[in-house]
Residue, then its C-alpha position, 0 to 999 in steps of 0.5 A: m217624459i223622464r225615463l230612468d233605466r239605470l241607477i248606477t252610471r259611474t259618471g259621478d265617481n270623480g266628484m263631479t255631477a251634471l246639471a240638466d243642460g249637460r254642464r259638469v259641476a263639482k258635487h260640492s258646488p253651490i248649485i248642487a248644495a242648494i238642489g241637495a237641501v231641497d231634496e232633503a227637505n222633500s224627503l223630510l216631508g215624506v217622513v212627515r206624511t207617515c205621521a198622524l196629521p190633521d186631514d187638511l195637512a195630509a191632503a196638502l202635503p203631496s202637492v207641496q212635495n211635487d212643488l219641491f220637485d218642480l223647484g229642484a228642476d227649476l234649479a237644475v235646468p238653467p232658463g233658455g237651455p236644453h230641456e226648457e220645455h220640460v221644466r215647470r218653473i215655480t210661479d206666483a200661484q204656487i207661492l200664493r197657495l202656500e200663503e193661503l195654507v199658512a193663513a188657514s193654519v194660523a187661523r186654527v191655532p191660538p196666537l203665540t205668547s212664547f216661542v215654541l221649542p221643536g217637539g210635541s207630537p212626532g209630526a210636529a217634531w218632523l215638521h220643525v226639522a223640515r223647517t230648518v232644512v228649508r231654511r238651509a236650502e234658502r241659504e244654499l240658494t242665496q250662495a248659488i245665486e251669488a256664485d252665478p250672477g250671470r244666470d237668469w234666476n227665477h226670483n220665485l225660488l227664494r220666495y217659495l222656500n221662505r213661505l214653505s219654512d213659514l208653512c212648516f212652522a204653522w203646520a207643526r203647531r197644527a200637528n201639535d193638537d192645533g197648538r195645545g200641544d206646543v212646547a213653550w220656551r221658558p227662558g232660563a228654565s234650565v238654570g237652578 
């Protein structure tokens, strides 16, 4: 069980922070950048929850946010170290659930005949922002993996983020009146 009784610790005042195993790393290290991008994506999904959304999206969002906390813990607690028993690693089942959510959303919108611009409804616009942050989290994670090749990385981390960015796109279309409110890209439209 986690207990947080102090917010100000002063332990990060020198630009270092701790992973759950106690190891101190620079706040700009690849692993912290990846954890930060995952946290940012989760925060954006919290903003999405304040928007008008189809009921099925609103119902599914809390479990996705919980997954992202699991993913952050998976990153912060190296396998086999202290606190291992408290970490829920990202699993194939969580990835399959995202794939099912994508498939259900795609089935409710017309096929794309153009790329779409981020926008439309507020919920769709925020989902597009979340999608781009999830893509950044993927990039940050690949850098963290490259920087620590000796770590036993959970291969599901990248898979989950990849599916989540797809889901954010599919949900953005759903939040745009099931695709009817999508903003189509018109190549060269700004040229006289």
